[in-house]
N, CA, C and O atoms as a Tinker XYZ file with bonds, in Angstrom:
   436  protein
     1  N    -15.223000    1.229000   33.771000    73     2
     2  CA   -14.440000    2.290000   34.380000    64     1     3
     3  C    -15.360000    3.317000   35.035000    63     2     4     5
     4  O    -15.087000    3.781000   36.142000    81     3
     5  N    -16.441000    3.667000   34.360000    73     3     6
     6  CA   -17.374000    4.648000   34.907000    64     5     7
     7  C    -18.019000    4.114000   36.177000    63     6     8     9
     8  O    -18.189000    4.852000   37.147000    81     7
     9  N    -18.382000    2.816000   36.175000    73     7    10
    10  CA   -18.997000    2.208000   37.356000    64     9    11
    11  C    -18.041000    2.293000   38.550000    63    10    12    13
    12  O    -18.447000    2.677000   39.647000    81    11
    13  N    -16.785000    1.939000   38.338000    73    11    14
    14  CA   -15.785000    2.019000   39.402000    64    13    15
    15  C    -15.579000    3.449000   39.881000    63    14    16    17
    16  O    -15.445000    3.701000   41.079000    81    15
    17  N    -15.557000    4.391000   38.926000    73    15    18
    18  CA   -15.400000    5.806000   39.275000    64    17    19
    19  C    -16.571000    6.255000   40.148000    63    18    20    21
    20  O    -16.367000    6.923000   41.161000    81    19
    21  N    -17.791000    5.896000   39.763000    73    19    22
    22  CA   -18.968000    6.310000   40.528000    64    21    23
    23  C    -18.970000    5.710000   41.925000    63    22    24    25
    24  O    -19.333000    6.390000   42.885000    81    23
    25  N    -18.569000    4.439000   42.057000    73    23    26
    26  CA   -18.502000    3.828000   43.381000    64    25    27
    27  C    -17.479000    4.544000   44.264000    63    26    28    29
    28  O    -17.738000    4.812000   45.437000    81    27
    29  N    -16.329000    4.847000   43.693000    73    27    30
    30  CA   -15.270000    5.487000   44.467000    64    29    31
    31  C    -15.681000    6.890000   44.900000    63    30    32    33
    32  O    -15.502000    7.254000   46.062000    81    31
    33  N    -16.227000    7.678000   43.983000    73    31    34
    34  CA   -16.569000    9.057000   44.324000    64    33    35
    35  C    -17.774000    9.139000   45.252000    63    34    36    37
    36  O    -17.990000   10.172000   45.886000    81    35
    37  N    -18.557000    8.080000   45.345000    73    35    38
    38  CA   -19.648000    8.063000   46.320000    64    37    39
    39  C    -19.075000    7.977000   47.729000    63    38    40    41
    40  O    -19.522000    8.680000   48.634000    81    39
    41  N    -18.083000    7.110000   47.907000    73    39    42
    42  CA   -17.475000    6.939000   49.231000    64    41    43
    43  C    -16.449000    8.027000   49.552000    63    42    44    45
    44  O    -16.283000    8.415000   50.708000    81    43
    45  N    -15.768000    8.510000   48.522000    73    43    46
    46  CA   -14.714000    9.505000   48.710000    64    45    47
    47  C    -14.911000   10.645000   47.708000    63    46    48    49
    48  O    -14.235000   10.688000   46.679000    81    47
    49  N    -15.839000   11.572000   48.004000    73    47    50
    50  CA   -16.132000   12.658000   47.056000    64    49    51
    51  C    -14.893000   13.518000   46.769000    63    50    52    53
    52  O    -14.062000   13.754000   47.647000    81    51
    53  N    -14.796000   13.972000   45.527000    73    51    54
    54  CA   -13.686000   14.846000   45.154000    64    53    55
    55  C    -14.210000   16.270000   45.027000    63    54    56    57
    56  O    -15.385000   16.492000   44.735000    81    55
    57  N    -13.332000   17.216000   45.249000    73    55    58
    58  CA   -13.707000   18.626000   45.197000    64    57    59
    59  C    -13.299000   19.284000   43.879000    63    58    60    61
    60  O    -13.896000   20.280000   43.470000    81    59
    61  N    -12.286000   18.729000   43.215000    73    59    62
    62  CA   -11.759000   19.336000   41.996000    64    61    63
    63  C    -12.443000   18.761000   40.761000    63    62    64    65
    64  O    -12.932000   17.632000   40.779000    81    63
    65  N    -12.473000   19.551000   39.685000    73    63    66
    66  CA   -12.972000   19.044000   38.421000    64    65    67
    67  C    -11.979000   18.038000   37.845000    63    66    68    69
    68  O    -10.771000   18.158000   38.049000    81    67
    69  N    -12.496000   17.053000   37.129000    73    67    70
    70  CA   -11.653000   16.016000   36.530000    64    69    71
    71  C    -11.674000   16.192000   35.017000    63    70    72    73
    72  O    -12.740000   16.275000   34.407000    81    71
    73  N    -10.496000   16.246000   34.422000    73    71    74
    74  CA   -10.396000   16.427000   32.970000    64    73    75
    75  C    -10.894000   15.168000   32.266000    63    74    76    77
    76  O    -10.588000   14.058000   32.701000    81    75
    77  N    -11.663000   15.327000   31.174000    73    75    78
    78  CA   -12.197000   14.161000   30.455000    64    77    79
    79  C    -11.134000   13.205000   29.925000    63    78    80    81
    80  O    -11.435000   12.035000   29.689000    81    79
    81  N     -9.903000   13.667000   29.732000    73    79    82
    82  CA    -8.846000   12.775000   29.263000    64    81    83
    83  C     -8.620000   11.608000   30.222000    63    82    84    85
    84  O     -8.110000   10.563000   29.815000    81    83
    85  N     -8.992000   11.776000   31.484000    73    83    86
    86  CA    -8.853000   10.680000   32.446000    64    85    87
    87  C     -9.698000    9.483000   32.033000    63    86    88    89
    88  O     -9.392000    8.354000   32.417000    81    87
    89  N    -10.752000    9.706000   31.261000    73    87    90
    90  CA   -11.620000    8.618000   30.834000    64    89    91
    91  C    -11.334000    8.164000   29.410000    63    90    92    93
    92  O    -11.776000    7.090000   29.002000    81    91
    93  N    -10.602000    8.968000   28.651000    73    91    94
    94  CA   -10.366000    8.667000   27.247000    64    93    95
    95  C     -8.969000    8.116000   26.977000    63    94    96    97
    96  O     -8.730000    7.530000   25.921000    81    95
    97  N     -8.057000    8.294000   27.906000    73    95    98
    98  CA    -6.680000    7.872000   27.712000    64    97    99
    99  C     -6.585000    6.351000   27.735000    63    98   100   101
   100  O     -6.993000    5.719000   28.709000    81    99
   101  N     -6.057000    5.771000   26.687000    73    99   102
   102  CA    -5.947000    4.314000   26.590000    64   101   103
   103  C     -4.517000    3.817000   26.651000    63   102   104   105
   104  O     -4.299000    2.606000   26.620000    81   103
   105  N     -3.562000    4.675000   26.735000    73   103   106
   106  CA    -2.172000    4.266000   26.789000    64   105   107
   107  C     -1.349000    5.297000   27.517000    63   106   108   109
   108  O     -1.688000    6.480000   27.527000    81   107
   109  N     -0.284000    4.860000   28.119000    73   107   110
   110  CA     0.603000    5.755000   28.835000    64   109   111
   111  C      1.978000    5.123000   28.893000    63   110   112   113
   112  O      2.139000    3.937000   28.606000    81   111
   113  N      2.964000    5.916000   29.263000    73   111   114
   114  CA     4.336000    5.418000   29.380000    64   113   115
   115  C      4.963000    5.990000   30.635000    63   114   116   117
   116  O      4.607000    7.080000   31.082000    81   115
   117  N      5.887000    5.254000   31.190000    73   115   118
   118  CA     6.684000    5.730000   32.315000    64   117   119
   119  C      8.128000    5.786000   31.862000    63   118   120   121
   120  O      8.640000    4.829000   31.282000    81   119
   121  N      8.776000    6.889000   32.121000    73   119   122
   122  CA    10.201000    7.017000   31.843000    64   121   123
   123  C     10.899000    7.335000   33.151000    63   122   124   125
   124  O     10.526000    8.280000   33.847000    81   123
   125  N     11.912000    6.547000   33.485000    73   123   126
   126  CA    12.647000    6.779000   34.723000    64   125   127
   127  C     14.123000    6.632000   34.476000    63   126   128   129
   128  O     14.562000    5.897000   33.591000    81   127
   129  N     14.870000    7.338000   35.268000    73   127   130
   130  CA    16.316000    7.142000   35.280000    64   129   131
   131  C     16.628000    6.016000   36.258000    63   130   132   133
   132  O     15.744000    5.602000   37.008000    81   131
   133  N     17.843000    5.514000   36.274000    73   131   134
   134  CA    18.203000    4.437000   37.193000    64   133   135
   135  C     18.001000    4.852000   38.655000    63   134   136   137
   136  O     18.107000    6.030000   38.999000    81   135
   137  N     17.714000    3.875000   39.494000    73   135   138
   138  CA    17.596000    4.032000   40.945000    64   137   139
   139  C     16.408000    4.894000   41.374000    63   138   140   141
   140  O     16.466000    5.534000   42.424000    81   139
   141  N     15.347000    4.922000   40.594000    73   139   142
   142  CA    14.132000    5.643000   40.961000    64   141   143
   143  C     13.161000    4.663000   41.592000    63   142   144   145
   144  O     12.943000    3.574000   41.060000    81   143
   145  N     12.577000    5.037000   42.718000    73   143   146
   146  CA    11.582000    4.217000   43.384000    64   145   147
   147  C     10.229000    4.921000   43.292000    63   146   148   149
   148  O     10.116000    6.100000   43.628000    81   147
   149  N      9.220000    4.210000   42.844000    73   147   150
   150  CA     7.862000    4.733000   42.788000    64   149   151
   151  C      7.045000    4.005000   43.846000    63   150   152   153
   152  O      7.009000    2.775000   43.862000    81   151
   153  N      6.395000    4.746000   44.721000    73   151   154
   154  CA     5.599000    4.127000   45.771000    64   153   155
   155  C      4.412000    3.370000   45.186000    63   154   156   157
   156  O      4.040000    3.580000   44.031000    81   155
   157  N      3.818000    2.483000   45.994000    73   155   158
   158  CA     2.657000    1.719000   45.555000    64   157   159
   159  C      1.582000    2.659000   45.025000    63   158   160   161
   160  O      1.317000    3.711000   45.606000    81   159
   161  N      0.974000    2.265000   43.921000    73   159   162
   162  CA    -0.126000    3.036000   43.346000    64   161   163
   163  C     -0.978000    2.109000   42.496000    63   162   164   165
   164  O     -0.599000    0.973000   42.214000    81   163
   165  N     -2.120000    2.607000   42.101000    73   163   166
   166  CA    -3.099000    1.825000   41.341000    64   165   167
   167  C     -3.234000    2.487000   39.980000    63   166   168   169
   168  O     -3.548000    3.675000   39.902000    81   167
   169  N     -3.002000    1.738000   38.904000    73   167   170
   170  CA    -2.979000    2.368000   37.590000    64   169   171
   171  C     -4.324000    2.379000   36.863000    63   170   172   173
   172  O     -4.798000    3.458000   36.507000    81   171
   173  N     -4.946000    1.251000   36.630000    73   171   174
   174  CA    -6.170000    1.309000   35.827000    64   173   175
   175  C     -7.046000    0.076000   36.005000    63   174   176   177
   176  O     -7.439000   -0.546000   35.018000    81   175
   177  N     -7.350000   -0.278000   37.209000    73   175   178
   178  CA    -8.219000   -1.427000   37.494000    64   177   179
   179  C     -7.689000   -2.728000   36.907000    63   178   180   181
   180  O     -8.410000   -3.725000   36.881000    81   179
   181  N     -6.459000   -2.741000   36.439000    73   179   182
   182  CA    -5.864000   -3.956000   35.915000    64   181   183
   183  C     -6.288000   -4.311000   34.504000    63   182   184   185
   184  O     -5.724000   -5.228000   33.908000    81   183
   185  N     -7.266000   -3.608000   33.955000    73   183   186
   186  CA    -7.732000   -3.927000   32.611000    64   185   187
   187  C     -6.801000   -3.370000   31.552000    63   186   188   189
   188  O     -6.518000   -2.172000   31.546000    81   187
   189  N     -6.327000   -4.205000   30.671000    73   187   190
   190  CA    -5.473000   -3.822000   29.552000    64   189   191
   191  C     -4.208000   -3.100000   30.020000    63   190   192   193
   192  O     -3.689000   -2.233000   29.318000    81   191
   193  N     -3.723000   -3.454000   31.187000    73   191   194
   194  CA    -2.489000   -2.858000   31.694000    64   193   195
   195  C     -1.337000   -3.811000   31.428000    63   194   196   197
   196  O     -1.397000   -4.985000   31.792000    81   195
   197  N     -0.297000   -3.309000   30.799000    73   195   198
   198  CA     0.911000   -4.106000   30.621000    64   197   199
   199  C      2.112000   -3.179000   30.688000    63   198   200   201
   200  O      1.996000   -1.970000   30.483000    81   199
   201  N      3.246000   -3.754000   30.974000    73   199   202
   202  CA     4.486000   -3.003000   31.050000    64   201   203
   203  C      5.528000   -3.763000   30.252000    63   202   204   205
   204  O      5.650000   -4.981000   30.378000    81   203
   205  N      6.278000   -3.045000   29.431000    73   203   206
   206  CA     7.372000   -3.663000   28.684000    64   205   207
   207  C      8.635000   -2.868000   28.943000    63   206   208   209
   208  O      8.658000   -1.648000   28.784000    81   207
   209  N      9.672000   -3.559000   29.337000    73   207   210
   210  CA    10.963000   -2.920000   29.570000    64   209   211
   211  C     11.665000   -2.756000   28.219000    63   210   212   213
   212  O     11.935000   -3.738000   27.528000    81   211
   213  N     11.950000   -1.535000   27.861000    73   211   214
   214  CA    12.595000   -1.266000   26.576000    64   213   215
   215  C     14.116000   -1.267000   26.732000    63   214   216   217
   216  O     14.825000   -1.879000   25.932000    81   215
   217  N     14.608000   -0.592000   27.745000    73   215   218
   218  CA    16.050000   -0.534000   28.008000    64   217   219
   219  C     16.313000   -0.836000   29.478000    63   218   220   221
   220  O     15.544000   -0.426000   30.347000    81   219
   221  N     17.364000   -1.530000   29.746000    73   219   222
   222  CA    17.757000   -1.766000   31.124000    64   221   223
   223  C     16.903000   -2.797000   31.835000    63   222   224   225
   224  O     16.299000   -3.667000   31.208000    81   223
   225  N     16.862000   -2.687000   33.142000    73   223   226
   226  CA    16.191000   -3.648000   34.004000    64   225   227
   227  C     15.244000   -2.893000   34.922000    63   226   228   229
   228  O     15.557000   -1.784000   35.356000    81   227
   229  N     14.100000   -3.472000   35.221000    73   227   230
   230  CA    13.107000   -2.824000   36.085000    64   229   231
   231  C     12.501000   -3.869000   36.986000    63   230   232   233
   232  O     12.187000   -4.972000   36.541000    81   231
   233  N     12.332000   -3.531000   38.260000    73   231   234
   234  CA    11.667000   -4.434000   39.191000    64   233   235
   235  C     10.291000   -3.877000   39.536000    63   234   236   237
   236  O     10.129000   -2.686000   39.800000    81   235
   237  N      9.307000   -4.773000   39.526000    73   235   238
   238  CA     7.933000   -4.435000   39.885000    64   237   239
   239  C      7.520000   -5.335000   41.043000    63   238   240   241
   240  O      7.960000   -6.481000   41.142000    81   239
   241  N      6.674000   -4.805000   41.911000    73   239   242
   242  CA     6.131000   -5.611000   43.002000    64   241   243
   243  C      4.608000   -5.527000   42.929000    63   242   244   245
   244  O      4.001000   -4.653000   43.547000    81   243
   245  N      3.986000   -6.446000   42.166000    73   243   246
   246  CA     2.514000   -6.448000   42.131000    64   245   247
   247  C      1.969000   -6.957000   43.465000    63   246   248   249
   248  O      2.534000   -7.866000   44.073000    81   247
   249  N      0.881000   -6.369000   43.903000    73   247   250
   250  CA     0.233000   -6.756000   45.159000    64   249   251
   251  C     -1.170000   -7.267000   44.849000    63   250   252   253
   252  O     -1.921000   -6.631000   44.110000    81   251
   253  N     -1.514000   -8.408000   45.411000    73   251   254
   254  CA    -2.827000   -9.032000   45.197000    64   253   255
   255  C     -3.499000   -9.231000   46.543000    63   254   256   257
   256  O     -2.856000   -9.653000   47.505000    81   255
   257  N     -4.767000   -8.935000   46.618000    73   255   258
   258  CA    -5.501000   -9.170000   47.858000    64   257   259
   259  C     -5.610000  -10.664000   48.130000    63   258   260   261
   260  O     -5.862000  -11.447000   47.214000    81   259
   261  N     -5.427000  -11.052000   49.354000    73   259   262
   262  CA    -5.605000  -12.458000   49.720000    64   261   263
   263  C     -7.084000  -12.835000   49.624000    63   262   264   265
   264  O     -7.409000  -13.973000   49.283000    81   263
   265  N     -7.973000  -11.902000   49.918000    73   263   266
   266  CA    -9.415000  -12.121000   49.784000    64   265   267
   267  C     -9.967000  -11.077000   48.814000    63   266   268   269
   268  O    -10.272000   -9.962000   49.237000    81   267
   269  N    -10.105000  -11.401000   47.534000    73   267   270
   270  CA   -10.578000  -10.413000   46.563000    64   269   271
   271  C    -12.078000  -10.140000   46.652000    63   270   272   273
   272  O    -12.567000   -9.225000   45.989000    81   271
   273  N    -12.813000  -10.898000   47.443000    73   271   274
   274  CA   -14.266000  -10.727000   47.540000    64   273   275
   275  C    -14.638000   -9.752000   48.648000    63   274   276   277
   276  O    -15.298000  -10.116000   49.621000    81   275
   277  N    -14.203000   -8.508000   48.482000    73   275   278
   278  CA   -14.496000   -7.476000   49.474000    64   277   279
   279  C    -15.126000   -6.278000   48.775000    63   278   280   281
   280  O    -15.095000   -6.180000   47.548000    81   279
   281  N    -15.689000   -5.377000   49.551000    73   279   282
   282  CA   -16.311000   -4.180000   48.981000    64   281   283
   283  C    -15.235000   -3.220000   48.463000    63   282   284   285
   284  O    -14.068000   -3.312000   48.845000    81   283
   285  N    -15.642000   -2.315000   47.603000    73   283   286
   286  CA   -14.716000   -1.313000   47.078000    64   285   287
   287  C    -14.190000   -0.425000   48.212000    63   286   288   289
   288  O    -13.031000   -0.010000   48.197000    81   287
   289  N    -15.051000   -0.140000   49.192000    73   287   290
   290  CA   -14.630000    0.670000   50.334000    64   289   291
   291  C    -13.536000   -0.042000   51.125000    63   290   292   293
   292  O    -12.542000    0.577000   51.505000    81   291
   293  N    -13.714000   -1.339000   51.376000    73   291   294
   294  CA   -12.702000   -2.118000   52.093000    64   293   295
   295  C    -11.409000   -2.196000   51.284000    63   294   296   297
   296  O    -10.317000   -2.152000   51.850000    81   295
   297  N    -11.534000   -2.314000   49.940000    73   295   298
   298  CA   -10.357000   -2.326000   49.076000    64   297   299
   299  C     -9.547000   -1.044000   49.253000    63   298   300   301
   300  O     -8.321000   -1.089000   49.347000    81   299
   301  N    -10.230000    0.089000   49.298000    73   299   302
   302  CA    -9.540000    1.372000   49.462000    64   301   303
   303  C     -8.850000    1.421000   50.826000    63   302   304   305
   304  O     -7.707000    1.866000   50.928000    81   303
   305  N     -9.537000    0.967000   51.866000    73   303   306
   306  CA    -8.936000    0.953000   53.204000    64   305   307
   307  C     -7.667000    0.094000   53.228000    63   306   308   309
   308  O     -6.642000    0.500000   53.776000    81   307
   309  N     -7.749000   -1.093000   52.629000    73   307   310
   310  CA    -6.586000   -1.979000   52.605000    64   309   311
   311  C     -5.474000   -1.423000   51.722000    63   310   312   313
   312  O     -4.295000   -1.636000   52.003000    81   311
   313  N     -5.840000   -0.715000   50.661000    73   311   314
   314  CA    -4.837000   -0.111000   49.783000    64   313   315
   315  C     -4.043000    0.964000   50.513000    63   314   316   317
   316  O     -2.846000    1.126000   50.277000    81   315
   317  N     -4.706000    1.693000   51.394000    73   315   318
   318  CA    -4.024000    2.754000   52.130000    64   317   319
   319  C     -2.948000    2.210000   53.061000    63   318   320   321
   320  O     -2.024000    2.935000   53.430000    81   319
   321  N     -3.060000    0.936000   53.445000    73   319   322
   322  CA    -2.009000    0.321000   54.258000    64   321   323
   323  C     -0.667000    0.364000   53.538000    63   322   324   325
   324  O      0.380000    0.470000   54.176000    81   323
   325  N     -0.697000    0.281000   52.213000    73   323   326
   326  CA     0.527000    0.211000   51.416000    64   325   327
   327  C      1.305000    1.521000   51.398000    63   326   328   329
   328  O      2.436000    1.559000   50.913000    81   327
   329  N      0.718000    2.595000   51.919000    73   327   330
   330  CA     1.417000    3.882000   51.934000    64   329   331
   331  C      2.477000    3.954000   53.028000    63   330   332   333
   332  O      3.316000    4.855000   53.023000    81   331
   333  N      2.441000    2.995000   53.981000    73   331   334
   334  CA     3.457000    2.960000   55.020000    64   333   335
   335  C      3.783000    1.506000   55.341000    63   334   336   337
   336  O      3.201000    0.908000   56.246000    81   335
   337  N      4.722000    0.952000   54.585000    73   335   338
   338  CA     5.044000   -0.467000   54.695000    64   337   339
   339  C      5.586000   -0.846000   56.073000    63   338   340   341
   340  O      5.277000   -1.924000   56.579000    81   339
   341  N      6.376000    0.012000   56.676000    73   339   342
   342  CA     6.969000   -0.320000   57.976000    64   341   343
   343  C      5.923000   -0.311000   59.087000    63   342   344   345
   344  O      5.876000   -1.235000   59.899000    81   343
   345  N      5.093000    0.714000   59.132000    73   343   346
   346  CA     4.108000    0.834000   60.205000    64   345   347
   347  C      2.987000   -0.192000   60.079000    63   346   348   349
   348  O      2.407000   -0.597000   61.087000    81   347
   349  N      2.676000   -0.619000   58.855000    73   347   350
   350  CA     1.529000   -1.504000   58.619000    64   349   351
   351  C      1.929000   -2.916000   58.216000    63   350   352   353
   352  O      1.116000   -3.649000   57.653000    81   351
   353  N      3.149000   -3.303000   58.490000    73   351   354
   354  CA     3.661000   -4.571000   57.966000    64   353   355
   355  C      2.770000   -5.772000   58.313000    63   354   356   357
   356  O      2.478000   -6.587000   57.438000    81   355
   357  N      2.342000   -5.895000   59.557000    73   355   358
   358  CA     1.540000   -7.049000   59.967000    64   357   359
   359  C      0.219000   -7.099000   59.215000    63   358   360   361
   360  O     -0.166000   -8.148000   58.699000    81   359
   361  N     -0.478000   -5.965000   59.151000    73   359   362
   362  CA    -1.759000   -5.922000   58.429000    64   361   363
   363  C     -1.578000   -6.167000   56.937000    63   362   364   365
   364  O     -2.416000   -6.809000   56.302000    81   363
   365  N     -0.491000   -5.659000   56.382000    73   363   366
   366  CA    -0.217000   -5.882000   54.958000    64   365   367
   367  C     -0.006000   -7.370000   54.697000    63   366   368   369
   368  O     -0.567000   -7.919000   53.749000    81   367
   369  N      0.792000   -8.018000   55.524000    73   367   370
   370  CA     1.051000   -9.450000   55.333000    64   369   371
   371  C     -0.218000  -10.280000   55.500000    63   370   372   373
   372  O     -0.370000  -11.316000   54.854000    81   371
   373  N     -1.136000   -9.830000   56.367000    73   371   374
   374  CA    -2.393000  -10.553000   56.568000    64   373   375
   375  C     -3.353000  -10.397000   55.392000    63   374   376   377
   376  O     -4.155000  -11.292000   55.128000    81   375
   377  N     -3.280000   -9.263000   54.680000    73   375   378
   378  CA    -4.273000   -8.951000   53.658000    64   377   379
   379  C     -3.767000   -8.964000   52.228000    63   378   380   381
   380  O     -4.570000   -9.040000   51.299000    81   379
   381  N     -2.451000   -8.891000   52.024000    73   379   382
   382  CA    -1.890000   -8.777000   50.688000    64   381   383
   383  C     -0.875000   -9.883000   50.425000    63   382   384   385
   384  O     -0.148000  -10.309000   51.322000    81   383
   385  N     -0.844000  -10.334000   49.186000    73   383   386
   386  CA     0.204000  -11.227000   48.696000    64   385   387
   387  C      1.005000  -10.423000   47.684000    63   386   388   389
   388  O      0.420000   -9.802000   46.797000    81   387
   389  N      2.337000  -10.419000   47.796000    73   387   390
   390  CA     3.181000   -9.659000   46.879000    64   389   391
   391  C      4.307000  -10.549000   46.365000    63   390   392   393
   392  O      4.724000  -11.501000   47.024000    81   391
   393  N      4.777000  -10.218000   45.186000    73   391   394
   394  CA     5.938000  -10.897000   44.639000    64   393   395
   395  C      6.768000   -9.896000   43.848000    63   394   396   397
   396  O      6.233000   -8.919000   43.324000    81   395
   397  N      8.058000  -10.133000   43.762000    73   395   398
   398  CA     8.953000   -9.258000   43.012000    64   397   399
   399  C      9.145000   -9.846000   41.625000    63   398   400   401
   400  O      9.463000  -11.027000   41.483000    81   399
   401  N      8.950000   -9.022000   40.601000    73   399   402
   402  CA     9.144000   -9.430000   39.211000    64   401   403
   403  C     10.248000   -8.547000   38.627000    63   402   404   405
   404  O     10.161000   -7.320000   38.682000    81   403
   405  N     11.264000   -9.162000   38.079000    73   403   406
   406  CA    12.350000   -8.412000   37.443000    64   405   407
   407  C     12.205000   -8.512000   35.931000    63   406   408   409
   408  O     12.177000   -9.608000   35.371000    81   407
   409  N     12.114000   -7.361000   35.278000    73   407   410
   410  CA    11.994000   -7.304000   33.816000    64   409   411
   411  C     13.352000   -6.962000   33.205000    63   410   412   413
   412  O     14.000000   -5.995000   33.604000    81   411
   413  N     13.764000   -7.761000   32.244000    73   411   414
   414  CA    14.961000   -7.479000   31.453000    64   413   415
   415  C     14.502000   -6.792000   30.161000    63   414   416   417
   416  O     13.305000   -6.747000   29.878000    81   415
   417  N     15.429000   -6.266000   29.388000    73   415   418
   418  CA    15.077000   -5.597000   28.134000    64   417   419
   419  C     14.200000   -6.513000   27.260000    63   418   420   421
   420  O     14.554000   -7.663000   26.998000    81   419
   421  N     13.064000   -5.986000   26.821000    73   419   422
   422  CA    12.159000   -6.733000   25.947000    64   421   423
   423  C     11.106000   -7.546000   26.677000    63   422   424   425
   424  O     10.149000   -7.999000   26.050000    81   423
   425  N     11.249000   -7.751000   28.000000    73   423   426
   426  CA    10.252000   -8.517000   28.747000    64   425   427
   427  C      8.933000   -7.748000   28.839000    63   426   428   429
   428  O      8.904000   -6.518000   28.866000    81   427
   429  N      7.854000   -8.513000   28.884000    73   427   430
   430  CA     6.520000   -7.940000   28.970000    64   429   431
   431  C      5.835000   -8.470000   30.220000    63   430   432   433
   432  O      5.833000   -9.677000   30.466000    81   431
   433  N      5.262000   -7.589000   30.995000    73   431   434
   434  CA     4.536000   -7.968000   32.207000    64   433   435
   435  C      3.095000   -7.502000   32.055000    63   434   436
   436  O      2.281000   -7.709000   32.955000    81   435
């Protein structure tokens, strides 16, 4: 995690102080009401990340790079495409593979 943080902040320096809990937190939860949409985001480098639906139904759309052998800088550039799906549709389809996963109560992703 520290290695990834150092690579990212080298290319994209931050101005604000970062609370140490960002490096110590090992678990988190999301609570949403029905019909909430969360835009594409990156949670934790994929390591030890899982989601379990406790109540109701939830749809997730994981995105995978078609070519994972790229630099961290290129990864960030391609990730920014996901902030505007309509304007970047062609580039997204060329660089990303996505699928819709529907979780029912008790399912684990």
